[in-house]
C-alpha positions in Angstrom: 1.5 -45.6 -28.3 4.4 -43.2 -27.8 2.2 -40.3 -28.8 -0.6 -41.4 -26.5 1.8 -41.8 -23.6 3.0 -38.3 -24.2 -0.5 -36.9 -24.4 -1.5 -38.9 -21.3 1.7 -39.1 -19.3 0.2 -40.0 -15.9 -1.9 -42.8 -14.4 -3.6 -43.1 -11.0 -4.0 -46.5 -9.4 -6.8 -46.7 -6.8 -5.6 -49.5 -4.6 -8.4 -51.3 -2.7 -7.2 -53.8 -0.1 -9.9 -55.8 1.5 -9.4 -56.8 5.2 -11.4 -58.4 7.9 -12.6 -55.0 9.1 -13.5 -53.7 5.6 -11.2 -52.1 3.0 -8.2 -49.9 2.9 -8.0 -47.4 0.0 -4.9 -45.6 -1.2 -3.9 -43.7 -4.3 -0.6 -44.3 -6.2 0.3 -41.9 -9.0 2.5 -43.0 -11.9 4.2 -40.9 -14.5 5.4 -42.3 -17.9 8.9 -41.0 -18.7 11.3 -42.3 -21.4 9.2 -45.4 -21.9 9.1 -46.3 -18.2 6.5 -45.9 -15.4 7.7 -44.0 -12.4 5.6 -44.1 -9.3 5.0 -41.8 -6.4 4.2 -42.4 -2.8 1.0 -44.2 -1.8 -1.5 -41.7 -0.4 -4.1 -43.2 1.9 -7.7 -42.1 1.2 -10.3 -42.2 3.9 -13.1 -41.1 1.6 -12.6 -41.6 -2.2 -15.7 -39.5 -3.0 -14.0 -36.5 -1.3 -11.0 -37.0 -3.6 -13.1 -36.9 -6.8 -11.2 -33.9 -8.2 -7.8 -35.6 -7.8 -9.1 -38.9 -9.1 -10.7 -37.4 -12.2 -7.7 -35.5 -13.6 -5.9 -38.5 -15.2 -6.9 -42.0 -16.2 -7.8 -44.2 -13.2 -7.4 -48.0 -12.8 -8.7 -49.8 -9.8 -6.5 -52.5 -8.2 -8.1 -55.0 -5.9 -6.2 -57.2 -3.4 -6.3 -58.7 0.0 -9.1 -60.8 1.6 -11.3 -62.5 -0.9 -8.8 -62.4 -3.8 -7.8 -65.9 -4.8 -4.8 -66.7 -7.1 -4.4 -70.0 -9.0 -2.5 -71.4 -12.0 -4.1 -70.0 -15.2 -3.4 -73.1 -17.4 -4.8 -76.6 -17.0 -7.0 -75.9 -14.0 -10.8 -76.3 -13.7 -11.0 -73.3 -11.4 -9.5 -71.0 -14.0 -12.0 -72.3 -16.6 -14.9 -71.9 -14.2 -13.9 -68.3 -13.4 -13.4 -67.1 -17.0 -16.7 -68.7 -18.1 -18.7 -66.7 -15.6 -17.8 -63.0 -16.1 -21.0 -61.9 -14.4 -19.9 -63.5 -11.1 -16.1 -63.1 -11.1 -13.6 -60.3 -11.8 -10.2 -61.6 -12.7 -6.7 -60.7 -14.1 -4.1 -62.9 -15.6 -0.4 -62.2 -15.0 2.8 -64.3 -15.2 0.8 -67.5 -15.8 -1.5 -67.0 -12.8 -5.0 -65.9 -12.5 -6.3 -63.8 -9.6 -10.0 -63.4 -9.2 -12.6 -62.1 -6.8 -16.4 -62.1 -6.7 -17.9 -59.0 -8.3 -20.3 -58.5 -5.5 -17.4 -57.9 -3.1 -15.9 -55.3 -5.3 -19.2 -53.7 -6.1 -19.5 -52.5 -2.5 -16.7 -50.0 -3.3 -17.1 -49.4 -7.1 -20.8 -48.7 -7.0 -20.3 -45.9 -4.6 -17.5 -44.5 -6.8 -19.6 -44.6 -9.9 -22.5 -42.8 -8.2 -20.1 -40.0 -7.3 -18.9 -39.8 -10.9 -15.6 -41.7 -10.3 -15.3 -44.4 -13.0 -12.1 -46.5 -13.2 -11.3 -47.6 -16.8 -11.0 -51.2 -15.6 -10.1 -53.2 -12.5 -7.1 -55.4 -11.9 -6.9 -58.2 -9.3 -3.6 -58.9 -7.5 -2.6 -61.3 -4.8 -0.5 -58.6 -3.2 -0.5 -55.0 -4.2 3.2 -54.4 -3.6 5.4 -51.9 -5.5 6.5 -54.4 -8.1 3.0 -55.6 -8.8 1.7 -52.1 -9.1 4.5 -51.2 -11.5 3.5 -54.1 -13.7 -0.1 -52.9 -13.7 1.1 -49.4 -14.8 3.4 -50.8 -17.5 0.6 -53.0 -18.9 -1.6 -50.0 -19.1 1.0 -48.1 -21.0 2.1 -50.9 -23.4 -1.1 -52.9 -23.8 -4.1 -50.7 -22.9 -3.1 -47.2 -24.1 -3.6 -47.7 -27.9 -5.4 -45.7 -30.6 -7.6 -48.6 -31.5 -9.0 -48.7 -28.0 -9.5 -44.9 -28.0 -11.4 -45.1 -31.3 -13.5 -48.1 -30.2 -17.1 -47.2 -29.6 -17.2 -48.2 -25.9 -17.3 -46.7 -22.5 -13.5 -47.1 -22.1 -12.8 -45.6 -25.5 -15.1 -42.6 -24.6 -13.3 -42.1 -21.3 -9.9 -42.2 -22.9 -11.0 -39.8 -25.6 -12.3 -37.3 -23.0 -9.0 -37.4 -21.2 -7.2 -36.7 -24.5 -9.5 -33.8 -25.3 -9.0 -32.2 -21.9 -5.3 -32.7 -22.2 -5.1 -31.1 -25.7 -7.6 -28.3 -24.9 -5.0 -25.8 -23.5 -2.4 -26.4 -26.2 -5.0 -26.0 -28.9 -6.4 -22.9 -27.4 -2.8 -21.6 -27.1 -2.2 -22.2 -30.8 -5.5 -20.5 -31.7 -4.5 -17.5 -29.5 -1.2 -17.3 -31.2 -2.9 -17.4 -34.6 -5.3 -14.6 -33.5 -2.4 -12.5 -32.2 -0.4 -13.1 -35.4 -3.5 -12.3 -37.5 -4.0 -9.1 -35.5 -0.4 -8.1 -35.9 -0.3 -8.8 -39.6 -3.8 -7.5 -40.4 -2.7 -3.8 -40.4 0.1 -4.6 -42.8 -2.1 -6.8 -45.0 -4.8 -4.2 -45.1 -2.3 -1.5 -46.0 -0.9 -3.6 -48.8 -4.5 -4.4 -49.9 -5.5 -0.7 -50.0 -2.3 0.2 -51.8 -2.9 -2.6 -54.4 -6.5 -1.3 -54.8 -5.2 2.2 -55.4 -2.7 1.0 -58.0 -5.4 -1.0 -59.7 -7.7 2.0 -59.8 -4.9 4.1 -61.2 -4.1 1.5 -63.8 -7.8 1.3 -64.8 -8.0 5.1 -65.0 -4.8 5.1 -67.2 -6.1 2.3 -69.3 -9.5 4.1 -69.7 -7.7 7.3 -70.7 -5.5 5.5 -73.1 -8.6 3.8 -74.6 -10.4 7.1 -75.0 -7.3 8.6 -76.6 -7.0 5.6 -78.9 -10.6 6.0 -79.9 -10.0 9.7 -80.6 -6.9 8.9 -82.7 -8.8 6.2 -84.6 -11.7 8.7 -85.2 -9.3 11.3 -86.5 -7.6 8.8 -88.8 -10.9 7.6 -90.1 -12.0 11.2 -90.6 -8.8 11.9 -92.5 -9.1 8.8 -94.5 -12.6 9.7 -95.6 -11.1 12.8 -97.2 -11.6 16.5 -96.9 -14.6 18.4 -98.3 -12.5 19.0 -101.4 -9.9 17.0 -103.3 -6.6 17.7 -101.7 -4.6 16.4 -104.7 -6.4 18.6 -107.2 -6.0 21.6 -104.9 -2.3 21.0 -104.5 -1.8 20.8 -108.3 -3.6 24.1 -108.8 -1.6 25.9 -106.2 1.7 24.4 -107.5 0.8 25.6 -111.0 0.5 29.1 -109.8 3.9 29.3 -108.2 6.3 31.8 -110.0 9.7 30.6 -111.1 11.5 32.9 -108.6 9.6 31.4 -105.5 10.6 28.1 -103.8 7.8 26.5 -101.7 9.0 25.1 -98.4 5.6 23.9 -97.1 2.1 23.3 -98.4 -0.3 22.2 -95.6 -3.9 21.4 -96.3 -6.1 21.3 -93.1 -3.0 21.6 -90.9 -2.9 21.1 -87.1 -4.2 24.1 -85.2 -1.7 23.3 -82.3 0.8 20.7 -81.4 -0.6 17.3 -80.3 -0.9 16.7 -76.6 -1.0 13.4 -74.8 -4.5 12.3 -73.9 -6.1 15.1 -75.9 -7.8 14.9 -79.4 -5.9 16.1 -82.4 -7.2 19.5 -83.5 -7.0 20.6 -87.2 -7.7 23.8 -89.0 -10.2 22.5 -91.5 -10.9 24.4 -94.7 -7.5 26.1 -94.3 -4.4 25.9 -96.5 -1.0 27.2 -95.3 1.7 28.0 -97.8 5.3 28.8 -96.9 8.1 29.7 -99.3 11.1 31.9 -100.0 12.3 34.2 -102.8 14.9 36.8 -103.5 12.5 39.5 -104.8 9.4 40.9 -103.2 7.6 41.2 -106.6 7.4 37.4 -106.8 5.3 37.3 -103.6 2.9 39.8 -105.1 2.7 37.9 -108.3 2.0 34.6 -106.4 -0.8 36.1 -104.3 -2.4 37.5 -107.5 -2.2 34.2 -109.2 -3.8 32.5 -106.2 -6.6 35.0 -106.3 -7.4 34.2 -109.9 -7.9 30.5 -108.8 -10.8 31.6 -106.6 -10.0 29.3 -103.9 -11.3 31.5 -101.1 -10.0 34.2 -98.9 -6.3 34.8 -99.4 -4.2 36.4 -96.7 -0.5 37.2 -96.6 0.1 36.3 -93.0 3.8 37.1 -92.7 6.9 38.3 -94.7 10.3 38.2 -93.1 13.8 39.1 -94.4 16.7 36.7 -93.9 19.7 39.1 -94.1 22.3 36.3 -93.8 20.9 34.5 -96.9 19.6 37.6 -98.6 16.1 36.2 -99.2 12.5 36.8 -98.1 10.4 34.2 -96.4 6.6 34.4 -96.4 3.5 32.7 -95.2 0.2 32.7 -97.0 -3.1 31.4 -95.5 -6.1 30.5 -97.6 -9.5 30.0 -96.1 -11.5 27.8 -98.5 
């Protein structure tokens, strides 16, 4: 109820007072604040149809009083029982132990014209006198007894009317929230798109790196598999034959079979000088180098080339490098 009174914080009372000369119509606006109904000044209305726009903005309750409205005790009376048993003939309201009623045909003179113009009160109250106190009681009953969710959700004309007022009342706030969401989305979309593109770029780079690493791994595995399968000759036997030909005055410092042709580089396949043997060593006499190359020639391993001979003056020795192409 509190939520509904905040959503629908206003109520219009269409006061119809029947007289000998016809009917006097006025409009009293009520506002619900802090759980109380506060009323405004009564505004006379000469032609209710001309005031359709004002009467359709907020919920409307018709209040009938004056000539033709009869008030009796509600309990223990035959009249009250007769009235309540014939709803097609009488329109009534019960308040403070009394029942006020009027014939529907008298009220229909006014309400039928309003309905044809599209002005439909939610319901009609009957009062002996439509003074300020009585009208305040009508507004308070509407707030406390009538304005409930079960009535809004009830499949009836009254429920549909209340639901339409709630929808109209909430339309602007909902549209405002949607507009704020759209503005926030527009403001954040550039940043989100930038982050998304950056993430895509990082993902692409990661995939490229992963692919390159996978290719390099495949190359390394292929090289290891090729090495594990062995060279076109038995490396151990070749090493033994070369070692047996080394003179006593020579010290071998390196014996490389199918050495690397260049230093390994990241992301590139390992390159080897297949069918090549590199021998490095040192000696104190040059004749030992000549003796070693001659011994290697007798082994008939392939083409033998003395690639380099250098003198280490500090140590007083000669260093050499021999290459054999098998």
